[in-house]
MARLOGU-470809 format. One record per residue (C-alpha): x, y, z; residue in one letter; residue number from 1. Coordinates in steps of 0.5 Angstrom, whole numbers, padded with zeros to 4 digits. Example, Ala and Ser with C-alpha at 12.3 -4.5 7.8 and 13.67 -1.06 7.14 Angstrom:
<node <0025,-0009,0016>,'A',1>
<node <0027,-0002,0014>,'S',2>
***
This chain:
<node <0000,0000,0000>,'M',1>
<node <0004,0006,-0003>,'A',2>
<node <-0001,0012,-0002>,'L',3>
<node <0000,0016,0004>,'F',4>
<node <-0001,0024,0005>,'L',5>
<node <0005,0029,0007>,'D',6>
<node <0001,0031,0013>,'P',7>
<node <0004,0038,0013>,'Y',8>
<node <0001,0039,0006>,'N',9>
<node <-0006,0038,0008>,'Q',10>
<node <-0010,0045,0007>,'A',11>
<node <-0013,0047,0014>,'P',12>
<node <-0021,0047,0014>,'A',13>
<node <-0024,0054,0014>,'A',14>
<node <-0025,0056,0022>,'G',15>
<node <-0023,0049,0024>,'A',16>
<node <-0021,0048,0031>,'A',17>
<node <-0018,0041,0033>,'A',18>
<node <-0021,0040,0040>,'G',19>
<node <-0016,0042,0045>,'D',20>
<node <-0010,0042,0040>,'M',21>
<node <-0012,0049,0039>,'I',22>
<node <-0015,0054,0043>,'K',23>
<node <-0015,0061,0045>,'E',24>
<node <-0013,0063,0052>,'S',25>
<node <-0012,0069,0057>,'S',26>
<node <-0008,0071,0063>,'T',27>
<node <-0013,0068,0068>,'E',28>
<node <-0012,0061,0064>,'N',29>
<node <-0005,0061,0062>,'F',30>
<node <-0002,0057,0068>,'A',31>
<node <-0008,0052,0066>,'R',32>
<node <-0007,0052,0059>,'D',33>
<node <0000,0053,0058>,'V',34>
<node <0004,0051,0064>,'M',35>
<node <0000,0045,0067>,'D',36>
<node <-0001,0042,0060>,'A',37>
<node <0006,0043,0058>,'S',38>
<node <0007,0038,0063>,'M',39>
<node <0004,0032,0059>,'H',40>
<node <0005,0035,0052>,'V',41>
<node <0009,0041,0048>,'P',42>
<node <0005,0047,0048>,'V',43>
<node <0006,0053,0043>,'I',44>
<node <0004,0060,0045>,'V',45>
<node <0002,0064,0039>,'D',46>
<node <0002,0072,0041>,'F',47>
<node <-0002,0076,0036>,'W',48>
<node <-0007,0081,0035>,'A',49>
<node <-0012,0082,0030>,'P',50>
<node <-0009,0088,0027>,'W',51>
<node <-0002,0085,0026>,'C',52>
<node <-0001,0083,0018>,'G',53>
<node <0005,0078,0019>,'P',54>
<node <0000,0074,0025>,'C',55>
<node <-0005,0073,0020>,'K',56>
<node <0000,0069,0015>,'Q',57>
<node <0004,0066,0021>,'L',58>
<node <-0003,0063,0025>,'G',59>
<node <-0006,0059,0020>,'P',60>
<node <0001,0056,0018>,'L',61>
<node <0002,0054,0025>,'L',62>
<node <-0005,0051,0026>,'E',63>
<node <-0005,0047,0020>,'K',64>
<node <0002,0044,0023>,'L',65>
<node <-0001,0043,0030>,'V',66>
<node <-0007,0039,0027>,'R',67>
<node <-0002,0035,0023>,'A',68>
<node <0002,0033,0029>,'A',69>
<node <-0004,0029,0031>,'G',70>
<node <-0004,0031,0038>,'G',71>
<node <0004,0031,0040>,'R',72>
<node <0004,0038,0041>,'V',73>
<node <-0002,0043,0042>,'R',74>
<node <-0003,0051,0041>,'M',75>
<node <-0005,0057,0045>,'V',76>
<node <-0007,0063,0042>,'K',77>
<node <-0006,0070,0046>,'I',78>
<node <-0009,0076,0044>,'N',79>
<node <-0004,0081,0046>,'V',80>
<node <-0009,0087,0046>,'D',81>
<node <-0013,0083,0051>,'E',82>
<node <-0007,0081,0055>,'N',83>
<node <-0002,0086,0056>,'Q',84>
<node <0000,0084,0063>,'S',85>
<node <0002,0077,0061>,'L',86>
<node <0005,0080,0054>,'A',87>
<node <0010,0084,0059>,'A',88>
<node <0011,0079,0064>,'Q',89>
<node <0014,0074,0058>,'L',90>
<node <0017,0080,0055>,'R',91>
<node <0013,0080,0048>,'V',92>
<node <0016,0087,0045>,'Q',93>
<node <0014,0085,0038>,'S',94>
<node <0009,0080,0034>,'I',95>
<node <0008,0075,0032>,'P',96>
<node <0012,0072,0038>,'M',97>
<node <0012,0064,0039>,'V',98>
<node <0014,0061,0045>,'Y',99>
<node <0015,0053,0046>,'A',100>
<node <0013,0051,0053>,'F',101>
<node <0015,0044,0055>,'V',102>
<node <0015,0041,0063>,'G',103>
<node <0012,0048,0065>,'G',104>
<node <0018,0052,0062>,'R',105>
<node <0019,0056,0056>,'P',106>
<node <0025,0052,0052>,'V',107>
<node <0025,0055,0045>,'D',108>
<node <0022,0062,0041>,'A',109>
<node <0022,0066,0035>,'F',110>
<node <0019,0073,0033>,'V',111>
<node <0016,0074,0026>,'G',112>
<node <0013,0070,0021>,'A',113>
<node <0017,0064,0018>,'Q',114>
<node <0017,0060,0012>,'P',115>
<node <0013,0053,0013>,'E',116>
<node <0020,0049,0013>,'S',117>
<node <0022,0053,0019>,'K',118>
<node <0016,0052,0022>,'L',119>
<node <0016,0045,0021>,'R',120>
<node <0023,0044,0024>,'S',121>
<node <0021,0048,0030>,'F',122>
<node <0015,0043,0031>,'I',123>
<node <0019,0037,0030>,'D',124>
<node <0024,0039,0035>,'R',125>
<node <0019,0039,0040>,'L',126>
<node <0016,0033,0038>,'T',127>
<node <0022,0029,0037>,'A',128>
<node <0021,0022,0040>,'G',129>
<node <0014,0024,0042>,'A',130>
<node <0009,0020,0039>,'K',131>
<node <0002,0019,0041>,'A',132>
<node <-0001,0012,0042>,'P',133>
<node <-0004,0010,0036>,'L',134>
<node <-0011,0009,0039>,'D',135>
<node <-0011,0016,0041>,'E',136>
<node <-0009,0018,0034>,'M',137>
<node <-0015,0014,0031>,'I',138>
<node <-0020,0017,0036>,'A',139>
<node <-0017,0024,0034>,'Q',140>
<node <-0018,0023,0027>,'G',141>
<node <-0025,0020,0028>,'S',142>
<node <-0027,0026,0032>,'T',143>
<node <-0024,0031,0026>,'A',144>
<node <-0029,0027,0021>,'L',145>
<node <-0035,0028,0026>,'E',146>
<node <-0034,0035,0026>,'E',147>
<node <-0033,0036,0019>,'G',148>
<node <-0026,0037,0018>,'R',149>
<node <-0024,0031,0013>,'P',150>
<node <-0017,0034,0011>,'R',151>
<node <-0015,0034,0018>,'D',152>
<node <-0017,0027,0019>,'A',153>
<node <-0014,0025,0013>,'A',154>
<node <-0007,0028,0016>,'A',155>
<node <-0008,0024,0022>,'I',156>
<node <-0010,0017,0019>,'F',157>
<node <-0004,0018,0014>,'S',158>
<node <0001,0018,0020>,'Q',159>
<node <-0003,0012,0023>,'V',160>
<node <-0002,0008,0017>,'V',161>
<node <0005,0010,0016>,'A',162>
<node <0007,0007,0023>,'E',163>
<node <0002,0001,0022>,'D',164>
<node <0000,-0001,0015>,'P',165>
<node <-0005,-0006,0017>,'G',166>
<node <-0009,-0002,0022>,'N',167>
<node <-0016,-0003,0019>,'T',168>
<node <-0019,0003,0023>,'K',169>
<node <-0014,0008,0020>,'A',170>
<node <-0015,0005,0013>,'I',171>
<node <-0022,0006,0014>,'A',172>
<node <-0022,0013,0016>,'G',173>
<node <-0017,0015,0011>,'L',174>
<node <-0022,0012,0006>,'V',175>
<node <-0027,0016,0009>,'R',176>
<node <-0023,0022,0009>,'S',177>
<node <-0021,0022,0002>,'F',178>
<node <-0028,0021,0000>,'V',179>
<node <-0031,0027,0004>,'L',180>
<node <-0026,0032,0002>,'S',181>
<node <-0027,0031,-0005>,'G',182>
<node <-0021,0026,-0007>,'N',183>
<node <-0025,0020,-0009>,'V',184>
<node <-0019,0019,-0014>,'G',185>
<node <-0014,0018,-0008>,'H',186>
<node <-0019,0014,-0004>,'A',187>
<node <-0020,0009,-0011>,'R',188>
<node <-0012,0009,-0011>,'K',189>
<node <-0012,0007,-0004>,'L',190>
<node <-0017,0002,-0005>,'A',191>
<node <-0013,-0001,-0011>,'R',192>
<node <-0007,-0002,-0007>,'D',193>
<node <-0010,-0006,-0001>,'L',194>
<node <-0009,-0013,-0001>,'S',195>
<node <-0016,-0018,-0002>,'P',196>
<node <-0015,-0020,0005>,'E',197>
<node <-0015,-0012,0008>,'L',198>
<node <-0021,-0011,0003>,'Q',199>
<node <-0025,-0016,0006>,'R',200>
<node <-0024,-0013,0013>,'Q',201>
<node <-0031,-0011,0016>,'P',202>
<node <-0029,-0004,0018>,'D',203>
<node <-0025,-0003,0011>,'I',204>
<node <-0031,-0006,0007>,'A',205>
<node <-0036,-0001,0010>,'A',206>
<node <-0031,0005,0008>,'A',207>
<node <-0030,0003,0001>,'L',208>
<node <-0038,0004,0000>,'T',209>
<node <-0036,0011,0001>,'A',210>
<node <-0032,0011,-0006>,'I',211>
<node <-0039,0007,-0009>,'E',212>
<node <-0043,0013,-0006>,'V',213>
<node <-0039,0018,-0008>,'A',214>
<node <-0038,0016,-0016>,'E',215>
<node <-0046,0015,-0016>,'A',216>
<node <-0047,0022,-0014>,'A',217>
<node <-0042,0025,-0019>,'G',218>
<node <-0047,0023,-0024>,'G',219>
<node <-0053,0026,-0022>,'K',220>
<node <-0053,0033,-0024>,'G',221>
<node <-0053,0040,-0021>,'D',222>
<node <-0056,0040,-0014>,'V',223>
<node <-0060,0047,-0016>,'R',224>
<node <-0063,0044,-0022>,'R',225>
<node <-0065,0038,-0018>,'L',226>
<node <-0068,0042,-0012>,'E',227>
<node <-0072,0046,-0017>,'K',228>
<node <-0075,0039,-0020>,'A',229>
<node <-0077,0037,-0013>,'V',230>
<node <-0080,0043,-0011>,'A',231>
<node <-0084,0043,-0018>,'A',232>
<node <-0086,0036,-0016>,'D',233>
<node <-0085,0033,-0009>,'P',234>
<node <-0088,0026,-0011>,'T',235>
<node <-0082,0025,-0017>,'D',236>
<node <-0079,0020,-0013>,'M',237>
<node <-0073,0019,-0018>,'Q',238>
<node <-0072,0027,-0018>,'A',239>
<node <-0071,0026,-0010>,'R',240>
<node <-0067,0020,-0010>,'L',241>
<node <-0062,0024,-0015>,'D',242>
<node <-0062,0030,-0011>,'L',243>
<node <-0060,0026,-0005>,'A',244>
<node <-0054,0023,-0008>,'M',245>
<node <-0052,0030,-0011>,'A',246>
<node <-0053,0033,-0004>,'L',247>
<node <-0048,0027,-0002>,'F',248>
<node <-0043,0029,-0008>,'G',249>
<node <-0043,0036,-0006>,'A',250>
<node <-0041,0035,0001>,'G',251>
<node <-0048,0036,0004>,'Q',252>
<node <-0049,0029,0008>,'P',253>
<node <-0054,0031,0013>,'Q',254>
<node <-0059,0034,0007>,'D',255>
<node <-0058,0028,0003>,'A',256>
<node <-0060,0024,0009>,'V',257>
<node <-0066,0028,0010>,'D',258>
<node <-0068,0027,0003>,'Q',259>
<node <-0067,0020,0003>,'L',260>
<node <-0071,0019,0009>,'L',261>
<node <-0077,0023,0006>,'E',262>
<node <-0077,0018,0001>,'L',263>
<node <-0078,0013,0006>,'V',264>
<node <-0083,0017,0009>,'R',265>
<node <-0087,0017,0003>,'R',266>
<node <-0086,0010,0000>,'D',267>
<node <-0081,0006,0003>,'R',268>
<node <-0082,0000,-0002>,'A',269>
<node <-0081,0005,-0008>,'W',270>
<node <-0076,0002,-0013>,'N',271>
<node <-0075,-0004,-0009>,'D',272>
<node <-0073,0000,-0003>,'G',273>
<node <-0068,0004,-0006>,'A',274>
<node <-0068,0010,-0001>,'A',275>
<node <-0067,0005,0005>,'R',276>
<node <-0061,0001,0001>,'Q',277>
<node <-0058,0008,-0001>,'Q',278>
<node <-0059,0010,0007>,'L',279>
<node <-0055,0004,0009>,'I',280>
<node <-0050,0006,0004>,'K',281>
<node <-0049,0013,0006>,'V',282>
<node <-0049,0011,0013>,'F',283>
<node <-0043,0006,0012>,'D',284>
<node <-0040,0011,0008>,'A',285>
<node <-0040,0016,0014>,'L',286>
<node <-0038,0011,0019>,'G',287>
<node <-0042,0008,0025>,'P',288>
<node <-0040,0014,0030>,'T',289>
<node <-0041,0020,0025>,'H',290>
<node <-0047,0024,0028>,'P',291>
<node <-0051,0024,0021>,'V',292>
<node <-0051,0017,0022>,'T',293>
<node <-0053,0016,0029>,'L',294>
<node <-0059,0021,0028>,'N',295>
<node <-0061,0018,0021>,'G',296>
<node <-0061,0011,0024>,'R',297>
<node <-0065,0013,0029>,'R',298>
<node <-0070,0017,0025>,'R',299>
<node <-0070,0011,0020>,'L',300>
<node <-0072,0006,0025>,'S',301>
<node <-0078,0011,0028>,'S',302>
<node <-0080,0011,0020>,'L',303>
<node <-0080,0003,0019>,'L',304>
<node <-0083,0001,0026>,'F',305>
<node <-0088,0007,0028>,'S',306>
***
């Protein structure tokens, strides 16, 4: 299996915050968020301000690299305008200024925007020899998927697969991450590179359904046109099914499931139960713990057994 991502080259999801890996903090919470936290994992502290141009360049790059590190380092952002006393205590005279804390004390720092290669080296020095347990990384990748951050998830799952090429949960997560980020070609290549034995593993077999669903969705046409067709004739079951698939292909799984459930509500037996069959495929594609899957399964059960 040859297809892995360089986690540092994963584009950050807009507005994404990787749980506790990246957070805003303040003078009052600095001891907890930085000093205490750095006893367990290195913490990067980014001193910035909204008016600072170089800060706007540096911040997103740092956030991307921290997310890609898969929990081996955390980042805390401090707005100097709102925390002037803390900035003074740490002798922050120019921004952006970045400190690295390990074991409750600063161990490295730099001032000003830096190229990505230097930021990688900065983080690599902090995380050298520090690897998050694979189960923890898988959990972080799954959370990223559930929060709608498939690119972040792909970066994390790629690291797990690089260390443990037979890890079925990570491979399944990577397939889903590729599909949900629009990289169906990557997912297809990954699937081709899997051994037949791995392809038959339940976790992976379910995830491979995501490729099938995405490819089927790709040929259903324009979402807006299909929405107009359904609005014009709500009883047009085929148009609604096509709309559901197009919505999934457009990265709107919740809307897709809503339309499929509406088909089941109207006529569960239509087209040999096509809506229910497609729902099951969508749930497999998203994964068993995805919020859309959990909510959709509950709603489907209510429709089928009410």
